[in-house]
C-alpha positions in Angstrom: 16.2 -3.8 17.4 12.7 -5.0 17.4 10.7 -4.9 14.2 8.7 -1.7 13.8 10.5 0.5 16.3 11.3 3.2 13.7 8.0 5.0 14.3 8.4 5.0 18.0 11.9 6.5 17.7 10.7 9.2 15.3 7.8 10.2 17.5 10.0 10.4 20.6 12.6 12.4 18.6 9.9 14.9 17.5 8.5 15.3 21.0 11.9 15.7 22.7 13.8 17.6 19.9 11.4 18.9 17.2 8.5 20.2 19.3 10.8 22.3 21.6 12.5 23.8 18.5 9.1 24.9 17.2 8.1 26.2 20.6 11.3 28.3 20.8 11.7 29.4 17.1 8.2 29.6 15.9 6.0 30.1 18.9 3.2 31.9 17.0 2.9 28.8 14.7 3.1 26.0 17.3 -0.6 25.5 17.2 -0.7 25.5 13.4 1.9 22.9 12.5 1.0 19.2 12.0 3.7 16.6 12.6 4.1 12.9 12.1 5.7 10.3 9.8 3.8 9.3 6.7 4.9 8.1 3.3 7.5 5.9 1.8 9.7 3.8 4.0 9.3 0.6 5.9 8.9 2.4 9.3 5.8 4.1 8.0 4.2 0.7 7.7 5.7 -0.7 10.9 7.8 -3.2 8.9 11.3 -1.8 9.6 13.9 -4.2 10.9 17.7 -4.5 11.1 18.0 -4.5 7.4 16.1 -1.1 7.2 18.8 0.8 9.1 21.3 1.1 6.3 19.4 3.8 4.4 16.6 6.3 4.8 15.9 5.3 8.4 16.5 7.1 11.7 15.4 10.0 13.9 13.3 12.3 11.7 9.8 13.5 11.1 7.5 15.4 8.7 6.0 18.8 9.4 3.0 19.9 7.4 1.8 23.4 6.8 -1.1 24.9 4.9 -0.3 27.0 1.9 -0.4 30.3 3.7 1.9 29.2 6.5 4.3 27.4 4.2 4.7 30.5 2.2 5.4 32.5 5.4 7.8 30.1 7.2 8.4 27.0 5.1 12.0 27.7 4.2 13.0 29.0 7.6 11.3 26.1 9.3 13.2 23.7 7.1 16.5 25.4 7.8 15.9 25.0 11.6 14.9 21.3 11.1 18.2 20.8 9.3 20.1 22.2 12.3 18.6 19.6 14.7 20.9 16.8 15.9 21.2 14.2 13.2 21.9 11.5 15.7 19.7 11.0 18.7 20.4 8.6 21.6 21.9 5.6 20.0 20.2 6.1 16.7 21.3 7.9 13.5 22.4 9.9 11.7 19.9 9.1 9.0 21.7 7.8 5.8 19.8 9.4 2.9 20.1 7.3 -0.2 20.4 8.7 -3.7 16.6 8.3 -4.3 15.5 8.6 -0.7 15.4 12.4 -0.3 12.3 14.3 0.4 10.7 11.8 2.7 11.0 13.9 5.8 11.2 17.6 6.6 8.8 20.5 5.9 5.9 20.1 3.4 2.9 22.1 2.2 -0.1 19.9 2.8 -1.5 20.1 -0.7 1.9 19.4 -2.3 2.6 16.5 0.0 -0.5 14.7 -1.2 -0.1 15.8 -4.8 3.3 14.0 -4.9 1.4 10.8 -4.3 -2.0 11.4 -6.0 -1.4 14.1 -8.5 -4.0 16.2 -6.7 -3.6 19.0 -4.2 -7.2 18.4 -3.0 -9.1 15.3 -1.9 -10.3 13.4 -5.0 -13.9 14.1 -6.1 -15.9 11.8 -8.3 -15.0 8.7 -10.3 -12.7 10.5 -12.8 -10.4 11.8 -10.1 -10.5 8.6 -8.0 -10.1 6.0 -10.7 -6.5 6.7 -11.8 -5.1 6.8 -8.2 -2.8 3.9 -7.7 -3.3 1.7 -4.6 0.4 1.7 -3.5 0.6 5.5 -3.6 -2.6 5.8 -1.6 -1.3 3.3 0.9 1.9 5.3 1.3 0.2 8.7 1.9 -2.3 7.2 4.4 0.1 5.0 6.4 2.2 6.0 9.4 1.1 8.2 12.2 0.2 11.8 12.8 1.8 12.9 16.0 -0.2 16.2 16.3 -2.4 18.3 14.0 -3.7 21.4 15.8 -5.6 22.8 12.8 -6.7 19.4 11.5 -6.1 20.3 7.8 -3.7 17.5 7.1 -5.9 14.9 8.9 -9.0 16.0 7.0 -7.3 15.3 3.7 -6.0 12.1 5.1 -9.4 11.0 6.3 -11.0 11.6 2.9 -8.4 9.3 1.3 -8.7 6.6 4.1 -12.5 6.5 3.4 -11.4 4.4 0.4 -12.3 4.4 -3.2 -16.0 5.1 -4.2 -17.8 1.8 -4.4 -18.1 1.9 -8.2 -14.3 2.3 -8.5 -13.7 -0.5 -5.9 -16.0 -2.8 -7.9 -14.3 -2.0 -11.1 -10.9 -2.8 -9.6 -12.1 -6.1 -8.1 -13.6 -7.1 -11.4 -10.3 -6.4 -13.2 -8.4 -8.4 -10.6 -10.7 -11.3 -11.1 -10.0 -11.3 -14.8 -6.2 -11.0 -14.6 -5.7 -13.3 -11.6 -7.7 -16.0 -13.4 -5.9 -15.4 -16.7 -2.4 -15.7 -15.1 -3.1 -18.3 -12.5 -6.0 -20.6 -13.5 -5.4 -20.4 -17.2 -1.9 -19.5 -18.3 0.2 -21.0 -15.5 -0.1 -24.7 -16.3 -0.3 -24.0 -20.0 3.1 -22.4 -19.8 4.4 -25.4 -17.8 3.0 -27.9 -20.4 4.9 -26.0 -23.1 8.1 -26.0 -21.0 8.0 -22.2 -20.8 9.1 -22.0 -17.2 10.0 -18.3 -17.4 6.5 -17.6 -18.5 5.2 -19.8 -15.8 7.2 -17.9 -13.2 5.8 -14.6 -14.5 2.3 -16.0 -14.4 2.8 -17.2 -10.8 4.2 -13.9 -9.7 1.5 -11.8 -11.3 -1.1 -14.1 -9.9 0.3 -13.4 -6.4 0.2 -9.7 -6.9 -3.3 -9.6 -8.3 -4.7 -11.9 -5.6 -3.2 -9.8 -2.9 -4.6 -6.6 -4.4 -8.0 -8.3 -4.7 -7.9 -9.3 -1.0 -7.0 -5.7 0.0 -9.9 -4.4 -2.1 -12.3 -6.8 -0.4 -11.1 -5.4 2.9 -11.4 -1.8 1.7 -7.7 -1.2 2.3 -5.0 0.1 0.0 -2.4 -2.4 -1.3 1.1 -1.2 -0.4 4.3 -1.3 -2.5 5.1 -4.8 -3.8 7.8 -5.7 -1.4 5.4 -5.2 1.6 2.3 -6.7 0.1 2.7 -10.3 1.3 3.7 -9.2 4.7 0.8 -6.7 5.0 -1.9 -9.0 3.7 -1.6 -11.2 6.8 -3.0 -8.5 9.0 -6.3 -8.2 7.0 -9.4 -9.6 8.7 -10.9 -11.0 5.4 -8.8 -13.8 3.9 -5.7 -12.1 5.2 -4.1 -15.0 7.1 -5.3 -17.5 4.6 -3.8 -15.6 1.6 -0.5 -15.0 3.4 -0.1 -18.7 4.2 -1.2 -20.3 0.9 0.9 -17.9 -1.3 3.9 -18.6 0.9 3.3 -22.3 0.5 2.9 -22.0 -3.2 6.1 -20.1 -3.9 8.2 -22.3 -1.6 6.9 -25.7 -2.9 10.1 -26.3 -4.8 12.1 -26.1 -1.6 9.9 -28.6 0.3 9.6 -31.3 -2.3 12.8 -32.9 -3.6 13.2 -35.6 -6.1 10.0 -35.0 -7.9 9.6 -33.9 -11.5 9.1 -30.3 -12.4 5.7 -31.2 -13.7 4.6 -32.7 -10.4 5.9 -29.7 -8.5 4.1 -27.3 -10.7 1.0 -29.4 -10.4 1.1 -28.9 -6.7 1.5 -25.1 -7.2 -1.5 -25.2 -9.6 -3.6 -27.0 -6.9 -2.8 -24.1 -4.5 -3.7 -21.6 -7.1 -7.1 -23.3 -7.5 -7.6 -23.4 -3.7 -6.8 -19.7 -3.5 -9.3 -18.8 -6.2 -12.1 -20.9 -4.7 -11.7 -19.1 -1.3 -11.8 -15.7 -3.1 -14.9 -16.8 -5.0 -16.6 -17.9 -1.8 -15.9 -14.5 -0.3 -17.3 -12.7 -3.4 -20.5 -14.7 -2.9 -20.5 -14.0 0.8 -20.3 -10.3 0.2 -23.1 -10.5 -2.4 -20.8 -9.4 -5.2 -21.3 -12.4 -7.3 -24.0 -15.1 -7.6 -22.2 -17.3 -10.1 -21.5 -20.9 -9.2 -18.5 -21.0 -11.6 -15.2 -22.1 -10.2 -13.3 -20.0 -12.7 -12.5 -16.6 -11.2 -12.7 -14.9 -14.6 -16.4 -15.6 -14.9 -17.1 -13.4 -11.8 -15.4 -10.3 -13.3 -18.3 -9.3 -15.7 -20.9 -10.0 -13.0 -19.1 -7.6 -10.6 -18.8 -5.1 -13.4 -22.6 -5.1 -14.0 -23.1 -4.0 -10.4 -21.4 -0.7 -11.1 -23.9 2.2 -11.2 -22.0 4.6 -13.4 -22.9 3.7 -17.0 -19.6 4.8 -18.5 -17.5 2.8 -16.0 -19.9 -0.2 -16.2 -19.5 -0.3 -20.0 -15.7 0.1 -20.1 -13.5 -3.0 -20.6 -13.6 -5.3 -17.7 -9.9 -6.2 -18.0 -8.4 -2.8 -17.0 -8.1 -0.9 -13.8 
């Protein structure tokens, strides 16, 4: 099976099995029901492969109704969905894991988004946008909408895909500059020099996470769940391919270099951390987000923060977001 075929299978299953059921059982609602596959799961990001097929993968889809329609037919529509063939062609049945339930089926639009954002309406203003986590926003804006006759699901989706307000984006970039610098440029080699290799591993891992998040923010895209971050960053136009390659080289350095001391190997990792930070700093300058000549990524965080227009957000701690 080729990588990323899950979405194609689900769309074909909907059009050949799901849509005819709606036409037959709920004809008066056929032009009111949105369908697609969005949310948690590798197939929603197009990253599914052979390993994905052992759980929460297979012919399935989501149906989204507005509040009024969900109240009228939500339960009966779900019952009909459950009667559909669980296997289709050579695929299925879908093996639902203990914690994988509720990913497909019938949903009320507001509740679907609330499960990811805590809001049953598109966020308004900084106070509603700021707490929203990147990987949850990535999950509820990924995948594909197969059809949306009323457009209600897509309007909510479009508001989220417009990305964070600029002040919130700047706040998050500033915070990532601080933590990535702290973990990578500052604490990584200090931990190595102390022989604290577990701490060094933590610093390296956190540096990777924060840098990837920072690059996503520079691209105005949401960072997905941690296990897809490195794979996903490669597709970004700004620093994507560079970040993918240099982080992979950094975390595999110990495999490539044999017979050298740990200190030498970690020194090579440190060099790659510095190269990563310098490329990020160059991009910050290119985008007009920082005018500092400092090579220390942490120094750029407060400068970014001062570009925030909202006074309360601008005066909050630069370390958090």
